[in-house]
N, C-alpha and C positions, 0 to 999 in steps of 0.2 A: 500497541502490538508492533513487533518488528516487521518490516516490510517482507523479509524473507519468510517469516512464519505465516503471515497472511497469504502470501503468494502460494506457499506449499499447501495450505489448507484449502485453497481454491483451485488447485491443480494447474497453476501457472508457473512457469520457470522463473526463478528469482531474477535472472538477467533480464527477462522480458519486463517484469514489474519494475525493475530499477530503471530501465530505459524509458518506460512510460512516465515514471516519476520525474526523471531528469528533463524530459521533453514537455512536461506539463500536461500529459495525457492520462494520468492516473485518475480513475473515476471516483476516487475518495480523497479527502484531505490528508496530507502527510507533511511531515517536517523532519529536519535533520537536527540531531543533538550536537552540541559542541564537540563531542567525541567522534562524530561522523556517522552515527547510527541513524538509519532511516526508520522513522516511526509512522505508522498509519493510524490516524484517528479513527476510533471505532464509532460508526454512525449508530443512531438509535435504530432499533429493530423495525419500527414502523416506517422509517425513512429509507431503509436500506433497499435500494433497487440495483445498485452496482454490485457486480460479482466480487471484485477485489476490494 
């Protein structure tokens, strides 16, 4: 899922989520595609404790 979509779904500004990701503070795994899109890995429901 795109970082911006996941942030919006959780009521967090995209810029804040992006800064967290760049600083290594994002509470869920994420990666960047070769095109530059930030994608958040979707955790399993049972493991999901983080909001973003």
